[in-house]
C-alpha positions, 0 to 999 in steps of 0.5 A: 310512360316517362316513369317507366323509362325513368325506372328502367334507367334507374335500375340499369345504372350501377349505384356509383353511376346513380350517385355521380348523377345525383351529385351533379350541380343544378343549372345553370352552369357557366361553361365559360364566359360565353356559354352556360347550360341548364336542363329546362331554363335558367330560371328553373331546371324543370321548366318547359321553355316553349314560347316567347314570354318564357324566353324573354324571362329566361333571357333576363335570367341568363348570365351568359350570352348563350344559354343551351337548354333541353328538356323539351326535346324540341329544337328552337332558338330565341335571340334577343338583339337590340331589344327585339326577340327573334325565334328560329324553329327547327330546320330540316337542313342537315347542317346549319349555323347560328352566328352569335352577334356581339351584344346579343343574348341567345337561348338554344335547344338543339333538339334531341339525340333520342326521343325528338319532338319535332317530327324529325327522327334524326338525331339533333345536336349542336357544337359551339365554336367559342372562338368563332362565336358560332353554333353549328347545328346538325341533324344526323340519320341513324338506325332508328329501327334498331334503336326502336327494337332495343327499346322494345327488347328492354321491355319499355312501353312500345309508344317510346319506340313508335315516338322515336320513329315518328319524331314525336 
């Protein structure tokens, strides 16, 4: 299923767009003094970061106080503060904020704008306010049915459209 979606994407992209994507540097990439970004984990771009043990290892490898990651499509935040690890799972709120404490380290996956994995079909994204040292987390409804219909029209596996509608 993932292979067919990747193949479709490869075929849909113009060669110059594929070359641009292939030339992107591997993460983690420092955005500024506060934030770094990576796909899977600061340790490995292809790693899935789900549990506390993986989070502790990744927090140790992170070079900035806040590391934004994705890959799992599952919204979660891990915070290391005064030697204790705190885990914050997905929220059903349309808007939430995460204040970044001085001296804390954070791993944050805001979720997914498409193909979510937490049972909530709404788009999930984050905006980092570096001045206020805060992350705004948002869940936003969009026409999931239309997106699903476009997936089917493109000839992609029907399970991708079904997964989009279920949020899993």
